MARVO-525457 format. One record per residue: residue number from 1; residue in one letter; z, y, x of N, C-alpha, C in turn. Coordinates in pm, whole numbers, always signed. Atoms other than C-alpha are relative to their C-alpha. Example, Ala and Ser with C-alpha at 12.3 -4.5 7.8 and 13.67 -1.06 7.14 Angstrom:
2
<site n="1" res="A" n_w="+0" n_v="-119" n_u="+89" ca_w="+780" ca_v="-450" ca_u="+1230" c_w="+0" c_v="+120" c_u="+90"/>
<site n="2" res="S" n_w="-6" n_v="-119" n_u="-82" ca_w="+714" ca_v="-106" ca_u="+1367" c_w="+73" c_v="+109" c_u="-77"/>
//
This chain:
125
<site n="1" res="M" n_w="+126" n_v="-35" n_u="-81" ca_w="+2457" ca_v="-7965" ca_u="+4536" c_w="-98" c_v="-108" c_u="-39"/>
<site n="2" res="K" n_w="+95" n_v="+125" n_u="-11" ca_w="+2316" ca_v="-8321" ca_u="+4510" c_w="-90" c_v="+10" c_u="-118"/>
<site n="3" res="K" n_w="+47" n_v="-41" n_u="+131" ca_w="+2238" ca_v="-8253" ca_u="+4139" c_w="-125" c_v="+101" c_u="+28"/>
<site n="4" res="L" n_w="+127" n_v="-87" n_u="-6" ca_w="+2035" ca_v="-7952" ca_u="+4228" c_w="-123" c_v="-37" c_u="+81"/>
<site n="5" res="F" n_w="+116" n_v="+72" n_u="-70" ca_w="+1819" ca_v="-8140" ca_u="+4488" c_w="-73" c_v="-86" c_u="-73"/>
<site n="6" res="E" n_w="+47" n_v="+110" n_u="+97" ca_w="+1777" ca_v="-8409" ca_u="+4242" c_w="-106" c_v="+68" c_u="-76"/>
<site n="7" res="N" n_w="+72" n_v="-92" n_u="+98" ca_w="+1653" ca_v="-8175" ca_u="+3984" c_w="-134" c_v="+67" c_u="+49"/>
<site n="8" res="N" n_w="+104" n_v="-58" n_u="-52" ca_w="+1424" ca_v="-7981" ca_u="+4225" c_w="-103" c_v="-103" c_u="+19"/>
<site n="9" res="R" n_w="+92" n_v="+139" n_u="-10" ca_w="+1267" ca_v="-8338" ca_u="+4333" c_w="-84" c_v="-23" c_u="-120"/>
<site n="10" res="R" n_w="+51" n_v="+60" n_u="+120" ca_w="+1215" ca_v="-8437" ca_u="+3972" c_w="-103" c_v="+135" c_u="-29"/>
<site n="11" res="W" n_w="+84" n_v="-105" n_u="+55" ca_w="+1073" ca_v="-8080" ca_u="+3877" c_w="-131" c_v="+4" c_u="+98"/>
<site n="12" res="A" n_w="+109" n_v="+2" n_u="-95" ca_w="+840" ca_v="-8069" ca_u="+4193" c_w="-96" c_v="-107" c_u="-38"/>
<site n="13" res="A" n_w="+82" n_v="+120" n_u="+17" ca_w="+707" ca_v="-8431" ca_u="+4115" c_w="-68" c_v="+37" c_u="-135"/>
<site n="14" res="K" n_w="+39" n_v="-27" n_u="+126" ca_w="+643" ca_v="-8315" ca_u="+3757" c_w="-106" c_v="+88" c_u="+3"/>
<site n="15" res="I" n_w="+109" n_v="-121" n_u="-16" ca_w="+452" ca_v="-7992" ca_u="+3857" c_w="-118" c_v="-66" c_u="+67"/>
<site n="16" res="T" n_w="+124" n_v="+69" n_u="-85" ca_w="+239" ca_v="-8217" ca_u="+4113" c_w="-63" c_v="-73" c_u="-88"/>
<site n="17" res="E" n_w="+81" n_v="+104" n_u="+97" ca_w="+165" ca_v="-8479" ca_u="+3833" c_w="-86" c_v="+99" c_u="-91"/>
<site n="18" res="D" n_w="+30" n_v="-73" n_u="+113" ca_w="+80" ca_v="-8209" ca_u="+3573" c_w="-121" c_v="+75" c_u="+95"/>
<site n="19" res="D" n_w="+80" n_v="-97" n_u="-96" ca_w="-118" ca_v="-7980" ca_u="+3869" c_w="-5" c_v="-40" c_u="+134"/>
<site n="20" res="P" n_w="+8" n_v="+32" n_u="-149" ca_w="-199" ca_v="-8140" ca_u="+4195" c_w="-4" c_v="+106" c_u="+94"/>
<site n="21" res="E" n_w="+11" n_v="-128" n_u="-108" ca_w="-291" ca_v="-7815" ca_u="+4357" c_w="+83" c_v="+103" c_u="-14"/>
<site n="22" res="F" n_w="-87" n_v="-135" n_u="+8" ca_w="-21" ca_v="-7577" ca_u="+4222" c_w="+73" c_v="+21" c_u="+119"/>
<site n="23" res="F" n_w="-64" n_v="-40" n_u="-108" ca_w="+187" ca_v="-7587" ca_u="+4521" c_w="-94" c_v="+44" c_u="+118"/>
<site n="24" res="E" n_w="+89" n_v="-60" n_u="-107" ca_w="-124" ca_v="-7523" ca_u="+4763" c_w="-34" c_v="+118" c_u="-61"/>
<site n="25" res="R" n_w="+46" n_v="-139" n_u="+50" ca_w="-232" ca_v="-7256" ca_u="+4553" c_w="+104" c_v="+108" c_u="+1"/>
<site n="26" res="L" n_w="-149" n_v="-87" n_u="+1" ca_w="+126" ca_v="-7096" ca_u="+4529" c_w="+40" c_v="+28" c_u="+133"/>
<site n="27" res="S" n_w="-23" n_v="-54" n_u="-124" ca_w="+147" ca_v="-7099" ca_u="+4891" c_w="-83" c_v="+82" c_u="+80"/>
<site n="28" res="H" n_w="+81" n_v="-94" n_u="-67" ca_w="-113" ca_v="-6888" ca_u="+4983" c_w="+2" c_v="+137" c_u="-51"/>
<site n="29" res="Q" n_w="-28" n_v="-142" n_u="+30" ca_w="-46" ca_v="-6575" ca_u="+4770" c_w="+69" c_v="-12" c_u="-156"/>
<site n="30" res="Q" n_w="-46" n_v="-41" n_u="+141" ca_w="+149" ca_v="-6466" ca_u="+4460" c_w="-103" c_v="+111" c_u="-35"/>
<site n="31" res="S" n_w="+49" n_v="-101" n_u="+44" ca_w="-26" ca_v="-6261" ca_u="+4243" c_w="+34" c_v="+30" c_u="-166"/>
<site n="32" res="P" n_w="-65" n_v="-24" n_u="+130" ca_w="+206" ca_v="-6137" ca_u="+3950" c_w="-59" c_v="+138" c_u="-59"/>
<site n="33" res="E" n_w="+24" n_v="-94" n_u="+72" ca_w="+80" ca_v="-5922" ca_u="+3672" c_w="+118" c_v="+107" c_u="-8"/>
<site n="34" res="Y" n_w="-100" n_v="-72" n_u="+63" ca_w="+423" ca_v="-5806" ca_u="+3580" c_w="+129" c_v="-5" c_u="+111"/>
<site n="35" res="L" n_w="-131" n_v="-14" n_u="-50" ca_w="+758" ca_v="-5688" ca_u="+3769" c_w="+91" c_v="+1" c_u="-117"/>
<site n="36" res="W" n_w="-85" n_v="+9" n_u="+104" ca_w="+1044" ca_v="-5788" ca_u="+3543" c_w="+141" c_v="+20" c_u="+79"/>
<site n="37" res="I" n_w="-137" n_v="-25" n_u="-41" ca_w="+1364" ca_v="-5633" ca_u="+3604" c_w="+102" c_v="-36" c_u="-102"/>
<site n="38" res="G" n_w="-98" n_v="+43" n_u="+94" ca_w="+1635" ca_v="-5798" ca_u="+3402" c_w="+133" c_v="-40" c_u="+48"/>
<site n="39" res="C" n_w="-147" n_v="+32" n_u="-40" ca_w="+2010" ca_v="-5917" ca_u="+3400" c_w="+18" c_v="-115" c_u="+84"/>
<site n="40" res="S" n_w="-44" n_v="+99" n_u="-88" ca_w="+2161" ca_v="-6151" ca_u="+3623" c_w="+54" c_v="-114" c_u="-109"/>
<site n="41" res="D" n_w="-77" n_v="+106" n_u="+92" ca_w="+2296" ca_v="-6358" ca_u="+3316" c_w="-81" c_v="-114" c_u="+6"/>
<site n="42" res="S" n_w="+52" n_v="+147" n_u="-14" ca_w="+2211" ca_v="-6720" ca_u="+3368" c_w="-69" c_v="-45" c_u="-162"/>
<site n="43" res="R" n_w="+86" n_v="+18" n_u="+140" ca_w="+2094" ca_v="-6723" ca_u="+3002" c_w="-128" c_v="+41" c_u="-41"/>
<site n="44" res="V" n_w="+132" n_v="-83" n_u="+53" ca_w="+1799" ca_v="-6514" ca_u="+3028" c_w="-82" c_v="-13" c_u="+131"/>
<site n="45" res="P" n_w="+75" n_v="+48" n_u="-98" ca_w="+1570" ca_v="-6710" ca_u="+3261" c_w="-139" c_v="+82" c_u="-29"/>
<site n="46" res="S" n_w="+90" n_v="-94" n_u="+33" ca_w="+1290" ca_v="-6442" ca_u="+3310" c_w="-148" c_v="-78" c_u="-18"/>
<site n="47" res="N" n_w="+121" n_v="+78" n_u="+10" ca_w="+977" ca_v="-6665" ca_u="+3366" c_w="+10" c_v="-110" c_u="-130"/>
<site n="48" res="Q" n_w="-5" n_v="+113" n_u="+107" ca_w="+1091" ca_v="-6928" ca_u="+3110" c_w="-28" c_v="+67" c_u="-126"/>
<site n="49" res="I" n_w="+0" n_v="-44" n_u="+149" ca_w="+1133" ca_v="-6695" ca_u="+2824" c_w="-121" c_v="+84" c_u="-50"/>
<site n="50" res="V" n_w="+123" n_v="-57" n_u="+20" ca_w="+795" ca_v="-6533" ca_u="+2858" c_w="-117" c_v="-90" c_u="+30"/>
<site n="51" res="D" n_w="+75" n_v="+105" n_u="+1" ca_w="+648" ca_v="-6881" ca_u="+2927" c_w="-114" c_v="+15" c_u="+112"/>
<site n="52" res="L" n_w="+92" n_v="-21" n_u="-115" ca_w="+493" ca_v="-6783" ca_u="+3281" c_w="+50" c_v="-94" c_u="+126"/>
<site n="53" res="L" n_w="-13" n_v="+107" n_u="-100" ca_w="+474" ca_v="-7024" ca_u="+3590" c_w="+64" c_v="+88" c_u="+146"/>
<site n="54" res="P" n_w="-8" n_v="-78" n_u="-113" ca_w="+605" ca_v="-6926" ca_u="+3923" c_w="-114" c_v="+69" c_u="+63"/>
<site n="55" res="G" n_w="+126" n_v="-71" n_u="-39" ca_w="+384" ca_v="-6659" ca_u="+4080" c_w="-67" c_v="+74" c_u="-89"/>
<site n="56" res="E" n_w="+53" n_v="-79" n_u="+91" ca_w="+305" ca_v="-6514" ca_u="+3772" c_w="+74" c_v="+117" c_u="-37"/>
<site n="57" res="I" n_w="-103" n_v="-131" n_u="+56" ca_w="+598" ca_v="-6260" ca_u="+3717" c_w="+88" c_v="-5" c_u="+148"/>
<site n="58" res="F" n_w="-77" n_v="-46" n_u="-98" ca_w="+770" ca_v="-6088" ca_u="+4011" c_w="+145" c_v="+54" c_u="-57"/>
<site n="59" res="V" n_w="-138" n_v="-29" n_u="+87" ca_w="+1160" ca_v="-6068" ca_u="+3915" c_w="+98" c_v="+54" c_u="+106"/>
<site n="60" res="H" n_w="-117" n_v="-60" n_u="-36" ca_w="+1451" ca_v="-5855" ca_u="+4009" c_w="+87" c_v="+1" c_u="-83"/>
<site n="61" res="R" n_w="-107" n_v="+24" n_u="+91" ca_w="+1763" ca_v="-5931" ca_u="+3861" c_w="+132" c_v="+86" c_u="+48"/>
<site n="62" res="N" n_w="-124" n_v="-44" n_u="-20" ca_w="+2129" ca_v="-5750" ca_u="+3846" c_w="+75" c_v="+3" c_u="-111"/>
<site n="63" res="V" n_w="-82" n_v="-2" n_u="+140" ca_w="+2415" ca_v="-5715" ca_u="+3607" c_w="-43" c_v="+122" c_u="-60"/>
<site n="64" res="A" n_w="+59" n_v="-103" n_u="+112" ca_w="+2310" ca_v="-5529" ca_u="+3305" c_w="-148" c_v="+69" c_u="+42"/>
<site n="65" res="N" n_w="+148" n_v="-30" n_u="-3" ca_w="+1941" ca_v="-5492" ca_u="+3422" c_w="-3" c_v="+150" c_u="+23"/>
<site n="66" res="L" n_w="-12" n_v="-155" n_u="-8" ca_w="+2015" ca_v="-5142" ca_u="+3554" c_w="-114" c_v="+17" c_u="+112"/>
<site n="67" res="V" n_w="+100" n_v="-52" n_u="-80" ca_w="+1751" ca_v="-4930" ca_u="+3750" c_w="+57" c_v="+128" c_u="+45"/>
<site n="68" res="I" n_w="-101" n_v="-119" n_u="-49" ca_w="+1957" ca_v="-4660" ca_u="+3957" c_w="-81" c_v="+51" c_u="+134"/>
<site n="69" res="H" n_w="+64" n_v="-74" n_u="-99" ca_w="+1797" ca_v="-4416" ca_u="+4177" c_w="+76" c_v="+1" c_u="+140"/>
<site n="70" res="T" n_w="-44" n_v="+25" n_u="-137" ca_w="+2025" ca_v="-4500" ca_u="+4473" c_w="+11" c_v="-142" c_u="+49"/>
<site n="71" res="D" n_w="-6" n_v="+148" n_u="-34" ca_w="+2000" ca_v="-4875" ca_u="+4454" c_w="-139" c_v="-36" c_u="+84"/>
<site n="72" res="L" n_w="+125" n_v="+33" n_u="-99" ca_w="+1773" ca_v="-4944" ca_u="+4763" c_w="-73" c_v="-123" c_u="-20"/>
<site n="73" res="N" n_w="+55" n_v="+140" n_u="+22" ca_w="+1729" ca_v="-5301" ca_u="+4671" c_w="-109" c_v="-6" c_u="-100"/>
<site n="74" res="C" n_w="+71" n_v="+3" n_u="+135" ca_w="+1591" ca_v="-5238" ca_u="+4330" c_w="-153" c_v="+102" c_u="+15"/>
<site n="75" res="L" n_w="+118" n_v="-78" n_u="-42" ca_w="+1365" ca_v="-4951" ca_u="+4472" c_w="-100" c_v="-48" c_u="+95"/>
<site n="76" res="S" n_w="+90" n_v="+97" n_u="-89" ca_w="+1238" ca_v="-5177" ca_u="+4736" c_w="-108" c_v="-84" c_u="-57"/>
<site n="77" res="V" n_w="+69" n_v="+115" n_u="+65" ca_w="+1146" ca_v="-5432" ca_u="+4497" c_w="-120" c_v="+66" c_u="-85"/>
<site n="78" res="I" n_w="+102" n_v="-76" n_u="+90" ca_w="+954" ca_v="-5171" ca_u="+4274" c_w="-93" c_v="+31" c_u="+73"/>
<site n="79" res="Q" n_w="+122" n_v="-36" n_u="-102" ca_w="+773" ca_v="-5025" ca_u="+4569" c_w="-84" c_v="-108" c_u="+51"/>
<site n="80" res="Y" n_w="+84" n_v="+115" n_u="-87" ca_w="+664" ca_v="-5380" ca_u="+4732" c_w="-77" c_v="-71" c_u="-146"/>
<site n="81" res="A" n_w="+80" n_v="+58" n_u="+98" ca_w="+573" ca_v="-5489" ca_u="+4363" c_w="-125" c_v="+86" c_u="-32"/>
<site n="82" res="V" n_w="+117" n_v="-89" n_u="+40" ca_w="+345" ca_v="-5194" ca_u="+4291" c_w="-83" c_v="+18" c_u="+115"/>
<site n="83" res="E" n_w="+70" n_v="-22" n_u="-132" ca_w="+220" ca_v="-5125" ca_u="+4653" c_w="-72" c_v="-120" c_u="+63"/>
<site n="84" res="V" n_w="+45" n_v="+112" n_u="-67" ca_w="+170" ca_v="-5469" ca_u="+4779" c_w="-68" c_v="-120" c_u="-102"/>
<site n="85" res="L" n_w="+47" n_v="+136" n_u="+113" ca_w="+159" ca_v="-5722" ca_u="+4480" c_w="-89" c_v="+71" c_u="-118"/>
<site n="86" res="K" n_w="+91" n_v="-56" n_u="+123" ca_w="-29" ca_v="-5456" ca_u="+4267" c_w="+14" c_v="-62" c_u="-125"/>
<site n="87" res="V" n_w="-29" n_v="+43" n_u="+134" ca_w="+149" ca_v="-5543" ca_u="+3960" c_w="-26" c_v="+97" c_u="-83"/>
<site n="88" res="R" n_w="+58" n_v="-96" n_u="+99" ca_w="+15" ca_v="-5372" ca_u="+3646" c_w="+127" c_v="+36" c_u="-96"/>
<site n="89" res="H" n_w="-126" n_v="-48" n_u="+106" ca_w="+352" ca_v="-5354" ca_u="+3429" c_w="+126" c_v="-24" c_u="+66"/>
<site n="90" res="I" n_w="-136" n_v="-9" n_u="-16" ca_w="+683" ca_v="-5302" ca_u="+3490" c_w="+88" c_v="-35" c_u="-131"/>
<site n="91" res="I" n_w="-92" n_v="+38" n_u="+106" ca_w="+951" ca_v="-5461" ca_u="+3245" c_w="+119" c_v="+10" c_u="+5"/>
<site n="92" res="V" n_w="-137" n_v="+0" n_u="-18" ca_w="+1295" ca_v="-5367" ca_u="+3228" c_w="+70" c_v="-63" c_u="-118"/>
<site n="93" res="C" n_w="-30" n_v="+84" n_u="+106" ca_w="+1439" ca_v="-5619" ca_u="+2994" c_w="+152" c_v="-18" c_u="-1"/>
<site n="94" res="G" n_w="-123" n_v="+25" n_u="+15" ca_w="+1798" ca_v="-5615" ca_u="+2840" c_w="+6" c_v="-129" c_u="-98"/>
<site n="95" res="H" n_w="-4" n_v="+121" n_u="+120" ca_w="+1936" ca_v="-5888" ca_u="+2595" c_w="+135" c_v="+43" c_u="-86"/>
<site n="96" res="Y" n_w="-114" n_v="-2" n_u="+59" ca_w="+2194" ca_v="-5915" ca_u="+2336" c_w="+129" c_v="-43" c_u="+60"/>
<site n="97" res="G" n_w="-106" n_v="+63" n_u="-42" ca_w="+2548" ca_v="-5973" ca_u="+2406" c_w="+35" c_v="+9" c_u="+142"/>
<site n="98" res="C" n_w="-15" n_v="-8" n_u="-144" ca_w="+2534" ca_v="-5838" ca_u="+2780" c_w="+131" c_v="+20" c_u="+29"/>
<site n="99" res="G" n_w="-154" n_v="-21" n_u="-64" ca_w="+2869" ca_v="-5898" ca_u="+2947" c_w="+25" c_v="+108" c_u="+66"/>
<site n="100" res="G" n_w="-14" n_v="-117" n_u="-84" ca_w="+2781" ca_v="-5625" ca_u="+3203" c_w="-1" c_v="+125" c_u="-84"/>
<site n="101" res="V" n_w="-16" n_v="-108" n_u="+80" ca_w="+2734" ca_v="-5367" ca_u="+2921" c_w="+117" c_v="+10" c_u="-73"/>
<site n="102" res="E" n_w="-103" n_v="+16" n_u="+89" ca_w="+3007" ca_v="-5487" ca_u="+2719" c_w="+131" c_v="+54" c_u="+108"/>
<site n="103" res="T" n_w="-117" n_v="-51" n_u="-83" ca_w="+3242" ca_v="-5440" ca_u="+3048" c_w="-3" c_v="+134" c_u="+15"/>
<site n="104" res="A" n_w="+30" n_v="-147" n_u="-57" ca_w="+3075" ca_v="-5093" ca_u="+3121" c_w="+93" c_v="+70" c_u="-127"/>
<site n="105" res="I" n_w="-46" n_v="-70" n_u="+88" ca_w="+3180" ca_v="-4989" ca_u="+2779" c_w="+145" c_v="-8" c_u="-77"/>
<site n="106" res="N" n_w="-147" n_v="-15" n_u="+40" ca_w="+3530" ca_v="-5091" ca_u="+2730" c_w="+81" c_v="+78" c_u="+103"/>
<site n="107" res="E" n_w="-84" n_v="-105" n_u="-73" ca_w="+3829" ca_v="-4890" ca_u="+2868" c_w="+96" c_v="-70" c_u="+103"/>
<site n="108" res="R" n_w="-62" n_v="+86" n_u="-95" ca_w="+3970" ca_v="-5153" ca_u="+3089" c_w="-71" c_v="+3" c_u="+149"/>
<site n="109" res="P" n_w="+47" n_v="+3" n_u="-103" ca_w="+3942" ca_v="-5135" ca_u="+3445" c_w="-47" c_v="-141" c_u="+67"/>
<site n="110" res="S" n_w="+59" n_v="+147" n_u="-53" ca_w="+3741" ca_v="-5447" ca_u="+3621" c_w="-20" c_v="-15" c_u="+141"/>
<site n="111" res="G" n_w="+10" n_v="+45" n_u="-155" ca_w="+3750" ca_v="-5388" ca_u="+3972" c_w="-134" c_v="+50" c_u="+61"/>
<site n="112" res="L" n_w="+123" n_v="-64" n_u="-74" ca_w="+3429" ca_v="-5349" ca_u="+4181" c_w="-111" c_v="+11" c_u="-51"/>
<site n="113" res="I" n_w="+107" n_v="-11" n_u="+75" ca_w="+3211" ca_v="-5385" ca_u="+3920" c_w="-5" c_v="+124" c_u="-64"/>
<site n="114" res="D" n_w="-9" n_v="-106" n_u="+51" ca_w="+3318" ca_v="-5085" ca_u="+3775" c_w="-95" c_v="+114" c_u="+64"/>
<site n="115" res="N" n_w="+82" n_v="-90" n_u="-70" ca_w="+3133" ca_v="-4905" ca_u="+4059" c_w="-150" c_v="+10" c_u="-34"/>
<site n="116" res="W" n_w="+137" n_v="+24" n_u="+51" ca_w="+2794" ca_v="-5064" ca_u="+3956" c_w="-24" c_v="+55" c_u="-146"/>
<site n="117" res="L" n_w="+42" n_v="-40" n_u="+146" ca_w="+2832" ca_v="-4998" ca_u="+3582" c_w="+36" c_v="+138" c_u="-36"/>
<site n="118" res="M" n_w="-28" n_v="-135" n_u="-1" ca_w="+2939" ca_v="-4632" ca_u="+3620" c_w="-108" c_v="+75" c_u="-96"/>
<site n="119" res="H" n_w="+114" n_v="-91" n_u="+48" ca_w="+2599" ca_v="-4515" ca_u="+3514" c_w="-11" c_v="-38" c_u="-160"/>
<site n="120" res="I" n_w="+11" n_v="+26" n_u="+154" ca_w="+2616" ca_v="-4700" ca_u="+3169" c_w="+132" c_v="+36" c_u="-56"/>
<site n="121" res="K" n_w="-105" n_v="-72" n_u="+38" ca_w="+2981" ca_v="-4576" ca_u="+3142" c_w="-2" c_v="+144" c_u="-31"/>
<site n="122" res="D" n_w="+27" n_v="-148" n_u="+21" ca_w="+2868" ca_v="-4221" ca_u="+3196" c_w="-89" c_v="+29" c_u="-132"/>
<site n="123" res="L" n_w="+70" n_v="-9" n_u="+109" ca_w="+2596" ca_v="-4262" ca_u="+2932" c_w="+71" c_v="-34" c_u="-125"/>
<site n="124" res="Y" n_w="-66" n_v="+45" n_u="+106" ca_w="+2820" ca_v="-4422" ca_u="+2687" c_w="+103" c_v="+95" c_u="-46"/>
<site n="125" res="H" n_w="-105" n_v="-79" n_u="+24" ca_w="+3104" ca_v="-4171" ca_u="+2703" c_w="-60" c_v="+151" c_u="+2"/>
//
């Protein structure tokens, strides 16, 4: 945890050095043009891979970047993004080598995650 706090302080100092008003502007309102629905995979940092700053993209992540009609969390994010933030584009972004998708299409039971991935399993089989 200590390293994370140090990294955060260093990041905030760099941002402030580059743009002294950044945090003041960001504190008033986010106004993203995009909603990004992506995978939880730590190798796929949404704002970085599209080179956008915090506040420029609204993000929802889950294992295997699923949008399921019974997932109240995802549906609430979509509603908030569209109705409150007025995003103009919704991006559902997958990636190569997704462990969630690989888990879904193999035949071995994986525990609780199988419930989440059943929609992929159903499509695959």
